[in-house]
C-alpha positions as CSV (number, residue, x, y, z in Angstrom):
1,M,123.0,70.1,126.3
2,S,121.9,72.8,123.9
3,F,124.3,71.7,121.2
4,L,122.8,68.2,121.1
5,R,119.6,69.1,119.4
6,R,117.9,67.7,116.2
7,R,116.8,70.1,113.5
8,S,113.2,69.6,112.4
9,A,113.7,70.1,108.7
10,T,116.6,71.0,106.4
11,P,116.2,71.7,102.6
12,T,119.4,69.7,101.9
13,G,122.1,68.0,103.8
14,P,121.9,66.2,107.1
15,D,118.9,66.1,109.4
16,F,121.1,66.5,112.4
17,D,123.4,69.3,113.7
18,V,127.0,68.9,112.8
19,L,129.2,69.3,115.8
20,A,132.4,71.1,114.9
21,M,134.4,74.3,115.4
22,D,133.1,77.3,113.5
23,P,135.5,78.0,110.6
24,G,135.9,81.6,111.8
25,D,137.3,80.3,115.1
26,W,139.9,78.1,113.5
27,P,142.9,79.0,111.3
28,G,143.4,77.2,107.9
29,D,140.9,75.8,105.4
30,L,137.7,73.9,106.1
31,G,136.2,71.3,103.7
32,A,133.0,69.3,104.2
33,G,131.7,66.1,102.8
34,L,128.4,64.2,103.0
35,L,128.0,60.5,103.0
36,P,125.0,59.7,100.8
37,A,123.0,56.5,101.0
38,P,121.6,54.9,97.8
39,D,118.2,56.5,98.5
40,G,119.8,60.0,98.7
41,S,119.6,60.3,102.5
42,C,122.5,61.6,104.4
43,Q,124.4,58.9,106.3
44,G,126.9,61.3,107.8
45,V,128.9,64.4,107.5
46,F,132.7,64.9,108.0
47,L,134.6,68.1,108.2
48,R,138.3,68.4,107.2
49,Y,140.4,71.1,108.8
50,D,143.6,71.8,106.9
51,L,146.1,73.8,109.1
52,F,149.1,73.0,107.1
53,G,148.6,75.3,104.1
54,G,147.6,72.6,101.6
55,R,150.0,69.9,102.8
56,G,147.2,67.8,104.3
57,P,144.6,68.1,107.0
58,A,145.3,68.3,110.7
59,M,141.9,67.2,111.8
60,I,138.8,65.4,110.6
61,I,135.5,65.5,112.6
62,G,132.7,63.1,111.7
63,N,129.1,63.1,112.6
64,L,127.5,59.7,111.9
65,P,123.8,59.0,112.7
66,E,122.5,55.6,114.0
67,G,122.3,53.2,111.2
68,S,125.1,54.7,109.2
69,P,127.2,52.0,107.5
70,A,130.4,53.9,108.3
71,R,129.8,53.1,112.0
72,E,129.9,49.3,111.4
73,L,133.5,48.4,112.2
74,A,135.2,45.0,112.5
75,E,137.3,44.2,115.5
76,G,140.5,46.4,115.5
77,Q,139.3,48.5,112.5
78,V,139.9,52.2,112.8
79,P,136.9,54.6,112.5
80,F,135.9,56.0,109.2
81,E,137.4,59.4,110.0
82,V,140.9,58.0,110.7
83,T,140.7,56.3,107.3
84,Q,139.7,59.6,105.6
85,L,142.5,61.4,107.4
86,L,145.1,58.9,106.3
87,A,143.8,58.9,102.7
88,A,144.0,62.8,102.6
89,L,147.6,62.6,103.8
90,G,148.5,60.0,101.3
91,N,149.4,57.5,104.0
92,E,148.8,53.9,102.9
93,E,150.2,52.1,105.8
94,P,147.8,49.7,107.5
95,V,146.5,51.1,110.8
96,E,144.5,49.4,113.5
97,V,143.0,50.1,116.9
98,L,145.2,48.9,119.8
99,E,143.0,49.9,122.7
100,T,140.1,52.2,123.8
101,E,139.5,54.0,127.1
102,D,136.4,55.9,128.3
103,V,137.2,59.2,130.0
104,P,134.8,61.7,131.6
105,V,135.1,65.3,130.3
106,M,133.1,68.3,131.5
107,H,131.4,70.4,128.8
108,E,129.9,73.5,130.3
109,D,127.7,72.0,133.1
110,N,127.4,68.6,131.6
111,L,129.4,65.4,131.7
112,L,130.6,64.0,128.4
113,I,132.0,60.5,128.2
114,V,134.7,60.5,125.6
115,R,136.2,57.3,124.2
116,R,139.9,57.7,123.4
117,I,141.1,55.4,120.7
118,K,144.8,54.4,120.6
119,C,145.9,53.5,117.0
120,S,149.0,51.6,115.8
121,E,150.1,54.8,114.1
122,G,151.3,56.9,117.0
123,R,150.8,60.3,115.2
124,I,147.0,59.8,115.1
125,A,144.9,61.0,118.0
126,C,141.3,59.9,117.9
127,T,138.3,60.3,120.2
128,Q,134.6,59.6,120.0
129,F,131.5,60.5,121.9
130,D,127.8,59.9,121.5
131,R,125.4,62.8,121.3
132,S,122.0,62.6,123.0
133,D,120.4,62.2,119.6
134,G,122.3,59.1,118.7
135,V,124.9,60.7,116.4
136,L,128.4,59.5,116.9
137,V,131.0,62.3,116.8
138,T,134.6,61.2,116.0
139,I,137.6,63.5,116.0
140,A,140.8,62.3,114.3
141,S,143.9,64.5,114.2
142,W,147.3,64.1,112.8
143,D,150.4,64.9,114.8
144,R,148.4,66.9,117.3
145,P,147.0,65.7,120.7
146,I,143.3,66.1,121.4
147,T,143.0,67.8,124.8
148,D,139.9,68.4,126.9
149,E,140.0,72.1,125.9
150,L,139.0,71.1,122.3
151,Y,135.6,70.0,123.4
152,Q,134.8,73.5,124.6
153,L,135.2,74.8,121.0
154,L,132.7,72.3,119.6
155,K,129.3,73.7,118.6
156,P,126.7,73.1,115.9
157,L,127.5,74.5,112.5
158,P,124.6,76.4,110.7
159,A,122.5,74.4,108.2
160,E,123.3,77.0,105.5
161,M,126.9,75.7,105.3
162,F,125.4,72.4,103.8
163,Q,122.9,73.8,101.5
164,T,123.4,74.0,97.7
165,A,122.5,77.0,95.6
């Protein structure tokens, strides 16, 4: 797939494309965060879409490369993006994974295997899929279902969004 490509060099930020919705295609505010390693390398990027006018995010999309510590989860532990979503909402209730299900989804002319994660907090919707370059994409949303149509909106964001002046 064309959106599953690695960039050769980036002045700052991740060395992989961030798969998300372009902010111009989405109402509300977009925030981004990088997960730095002690050596300064990027261990992941997450994007926070706030559709509620400052009352908390509706969605967090994470892109975590192979070897990122945020990918290492204990049995029943929710993905990093779910934890970030709950923290942003101020929800401190413990949440765990109840079950997972792999579902095939068509994206353009390609088949995408999406892992749906059911959490003990019913207002959370969470899905994951692996890109061909080994990056794990996780989408966590609050009070909004994740439908197959959402995947059609995903595309790489330009590197300029992650460069510092």
